[in-house]
C-alpha distance (Angstrom), angle and dihedral (degrees) to the residues before:
residue distance angle dihedral
M1 . . .
I2 3.80 . .
I3 3.79 90.5 .
K4 3.82 91.3 55.5
K5 3.81 91.0 50.8
F6 3.81 91.6 47.5
T7 3.78 91.8 47.6
F8 3.80 92.3 49.0
L9 3.79 91.7 48.3
F10 3.81 92.3 47.9
I11 3.78 94.4 48.0
S12 3.81 93.2 46.2
L13 3.80 92.0 49.8
L14 3.77 90.1 47.8
I15 3.78 92.6 51.7
I16 3.81 92.9 46.2
S17 3.81 94.6 47.7
A18 3.80 94.8 42.9
S19 3.76 92.6 54.0
M20 3.80 95.6 52.8
P21 3.82 112.0 111.3
V22 3.79 91.7 -139.5
F23 3.79 90.6 77.9
A24 3.78 90.1 59.6
R25 3.80 90.6 72.6
C26 3.77 122.4 84.2
A27 3.80 116.8 -97.7
V28 3.81 96.4 -119.7
C29 3.82 93.5 50.2
Y30 3.80 92.1 47.7
T31 3.82 99.0 48.2
K32 3.83 98.2 55.0
G33 3.72 106.5 -150.8
L34 3.79 105.0 6.0
S35 3.76 115.4 120.5
G36 3.77 123.3 -127.8
A37 3.82 91.4 -106.0
S38 3.80 93.1 55.4
I39 3.80 90.2 48.9
A40 3.79 89.5 50.9
V41 3.81 91.2 50.7
I42 3.81 90.9 50.0
V43 3.80 91.0 50.2
I44 3.82 93.3 47.4
V45 3.80 94.2 47.5
S46 3.80 94.5 45.3
S47 3.82 92.3 47.2
F48 3.81 90.0 48.7
T49 3.80 90.5 51.4
V50 3.80 93.4 48.8
L51 3.79 92.9 46.5
F52 3.83 91.5 47.2
F53 3.78 93.2 55.2
A54 3.80 92.6 40.9
N55 3.80 88.9 53.1
K56 3.81 92.0 50.1
F57 3.82 91.6 48.0
L58 3.79 93.1 46.8
R59 3.78 92.8 48.9
K60 3.82 90.7 52.3
F61 3.77 90.3 48.2
L62 3.81 94.7 47.9
D63 3.81 93.8 44.9
K64 3.81 89.9 50.7
E65 3.81 89.9 51.9
K66 3.83 91.1 51.1
N67 3.81 93.9 56.7
């Protein structure tokens, strides 16, 4: 039940954020003053965070399915 709620929330947030016109602009034009290196660091850290939590969630899900 919790997995279905989490999946619905994740998919709805993905659809809402992907359809926003702000993401159509280039990263350098949108950030006003941040260098390319700082943008790269932000992207790397945020992707690491998302992948870390996705890994934890997936491990819980797969371990639950094993038992």
